[in-house]
C-alpha positions, 0 to 999 in steps of 0.5 A: 504240872500236867500234861495238856491232852485236848482243848475243846472250846465249846458253847457253854463252857473250855473242856480240857483234858489232860493226865500226870507225867510220866516221870518218876516220882517220889513216894510221899512216905520214904522219898523212895523214887517210883515210877511203876503204876498200879492203875489210873483213875479219873477226875473231873473238876471245875476250874474258874471260868474262862471267857465267862464259859464254865471250865472243866478238866478231866484229869487222867491220875495214876496209881502208884506202887512203892518199890520199897516192901517195908513202906507203910505206904504200898499205893499212892496217887498223885495227881502231879509231881508237886502235888498232895498225894492222897494214899490208900493202903 
């Protein structure tokens, strides 16, 4: 799930600006809930055309810190609570 912040209807493209929700999510390794933010990063993806125009999604994604010191994944980026995580050490 993403939270839509803006939709711009341009002549050549429909641009959606969205962010991840602020709710706590489980660490994908140890499953401990966390909402502690390490930082943010942006992603831009193209989506299926809308009304014959290009659709572009600008996403603001949280990088979260796992609170469990022994967990092998200390920082994770989650696109949304139900999506796969991209992990970094």
